[in-house]
N, C-alpha and C positions, 0 to 999 in steps of 0.2 A: 727749762724748759728745752723737750726734744722736737725737734721742726722737721718738716721734709725737705731733702736735699734739692738745691735748686740751682742748676747750671750757671745762672748767673752771679752766684757766689763762690765758683770756687778758688778765688783767690783767699777768701776767709777760710774756706775749709781746709786749702793745702796747710795756710799758716798753722791753723789748730793742729792739723796733724804733724806736722813738723814739730813745731815747740813741743808738744806731747810726748810725742816718742822722745825725743831728745832728753825731757826732764824723767820720762816715766824709767827708761831703758840706761841709766845712766852708765850702768857697766857695758854698755855698746857704743864704740864711738860714734861721736856725733857726724862723721863722713861717710857712715853706712847711710845714715838716712839723709843726708843732702845728696847722696851718690843715687838714692832711690826715689826721690821726689818726684822726678818727671815720669818713672815708668809708674808710680803710683797714680799719678795726677791722667796720664795720656789711657792706662791702660783700664781704670778702676772707676774713674770719675769722670772723663769725659763723653759725652752722649754722641752715638755714631749718626 
């Protein structure tokens, strides 16, 4: 089921984002995703 994003669930969303990208893009270094974690969290998912 797809649900609307809720800011209070950002930790769950980010874990899903990280795990999914690492698994789906096995040909890209895991470090790339880990290094971009904060950028995605702050720039794209944090309400201002």
